[in-house]
C-alpha positions in Angstrom: -0.1 -0.1 0.2 2.8 2.1 0.8 4.5 1.7 -3.0 1.4 2.7 -4.7 0.8 6.3 -2.1 4.6 6.9 -3.7 3.6 6.3 -7.1 0.7 8.3 -7.0 2.8 11.6 -5.7 5.5 10.8 -7.9 2.6 10.9 -11.0 0.5 13.6 -9.0 4.5 15.7 -9.1 4.7 15.5 -12.7 0.9 16.5 -13.3 2.3 19.8 -11.5 4.9 20.3 -13.6 3.4 19.8 -16.5 0.5 22.2 -15.6 3.1 24.8 -13.9 5.4 24.8 -17.5 2.0 24.9 -20.1 1.0 28.0 -18.0 4.7 29.8 -18.0 4.7 29.3 -21.2 1.9 30.7 -22.2 2.7 33.3 -20.1 5.2 34.2 -21.8 4.1 34.0 -25.2 1.9 36.2 -23.8 4.4 39.3 -22.5 5.8 39.0 -25.7 2.7 39.8 -27.5 1.9 42.4 -25.3 4.8 44.3 -26.1 4.6 44.4 -30.1 1.2 45.0 -29.8 1.9 48.5 -27.4 4.8 49.7 -30.3 2.4 48.9 -33.0 -0.8 50.7 -31.4 1.6 53.7 -30.7 3.3 53.5 -34.0 -0.4 53.1 -35.8 -1.8 56.2 -33.4 1.4 58.8 -34.5 0.5 58.4 -38.3 -2.8 59.1 -38.1 -2.2 62.4 -36.2 0.8 62.6 -38.9 -1.6 62.2 -41.9 -4.6 64.6 -40.0 -1.4 67.3 -39.8 -0.5 66.6 -43.4 -3.9 67.6 -44.5 -3.8 70.8 -42.4 -0.5 71.3 -43.8 -1.4 71.1 -47.6 -4.4 73.4 -46.7 -2.5 75.9 -45.6 -0.2 75.4 -48.7 -2.6 75.8 -51.2 -4.0 79.3 -49.1 -0.8 80.4 -49.7 -0.4 79.2 -53.4 -1.8 81.5 -56.6 -4.1 78.6 -58.2 -4.6 80.8 -60.8 -1.6 80.1 -62.6 -0.4 76.5 -61.5 -2.0 74.1 -59.0 -0.1 72.5 -55.9 -0.9 68.9 -57.3 1.4 66.9 -54.8 3.2 67.4 -51.5 5.7 64.5 -50.3 7.9 64.6 -47.2 9.6 62.7 -44.6 9.3 63.2 -41.1 11.7 61.8 -38.7 13.0 59.5 -40.8 10.7 57.0 -40.5 8.1 58.6 -41.3 7.0 59.2 -45.4 4.0 61.4 -46.4 2.6 61.6 -49.7 -0.6 63.6 -50.6 -1.9 63.9 -54.2 -4.4 66.8 -54.2 -6.9 67.0 -56.7 -9.1 70.1 -57.6 -13.0 70.2 -58.8 -14.1 73.6 -59.8 -14.6 75.5 -62.6 -11.8 77.7 -65.5 -9.1 75.6 -63.2 -5.6 75.4 -65.4 -4.4 73.2 -67.0 -1.6 72.0 -64.7 -4.2 71.2 -62.2 -5.2 67.4 -61.2 -8.7 67.8 -62.0 -11.6 65.7 -61.4 -14.4 68.0 -62.7 -14.3 71.9 -64.3 -17.7 72.4 -65.1 -19.0 72.8 -61.5 -22.0 75.0 -61.8 -22.4 76.3 -58.0 -20.2 78.8 -56.5 -19.8 76.5 -53.6 -18.2 73.5 -54.6 -15.8 75.9 -56.7 -12.5 75.3 -55.5 -13.0 72.3 -53.4 -10.1 69.5 -53.2 -9.9 66.2 -52.6 -6.5 65.0 -50.4 -5.4 61.6 -50.3 -3.0 61.6 -47.3 -0.3 58.3 -47.2 1.4 57.8 -43.9 3.9 55.2 -44.2 6.2 54.0 -41.1 9.5 52.1 -42.1 11.4 51.8 -38.5 9.1 48.3 -37.6 9.8 44.6 -38.6 6.6 45.1 -41.4 6.1 49.0 -42.4 2.8 50.6 -41.0 1.0 52.3 -44.0 -1.9 54.5 -43.6 -4.6 56.4 -45.9 -6.8 59.3 -45.3 -9.0 60.8 -48.4 -9.9 64.1 -47.3 -12.8 66.8 -48.9 -12.3 70.3 -48.6 -12.4 73.8 -49.2 -9.2 75.8 -48.4 
């Protein structure tokens, strides 16, 4: 009877060790995943904020530019060596110059004349896989 108790204790000890090892492996896996998700969320939010700020920069550039002779069609720049920002501007209006990226040049309403559609692409190249965010905005500068 004593031998069966020792065998049962040994078997129970092995089961407890396997359970603890499995729980430790799961915990280590979750810790590494959580750290990567935290950095990815941070970079994702940073790209969204940069896209929004870049759109405002494009509106400022359009406002300070004389669009009667030619238009600003593209704005490209790099921010903090890891973020590439590429913006394409498309104009809607009447009597726009031929150098503009024009979607429609026959708008009959005065309120819609001079509207611009801004496609903003922000790419982060500092991670293991690049993160890319696209924002399309229609604005009246």
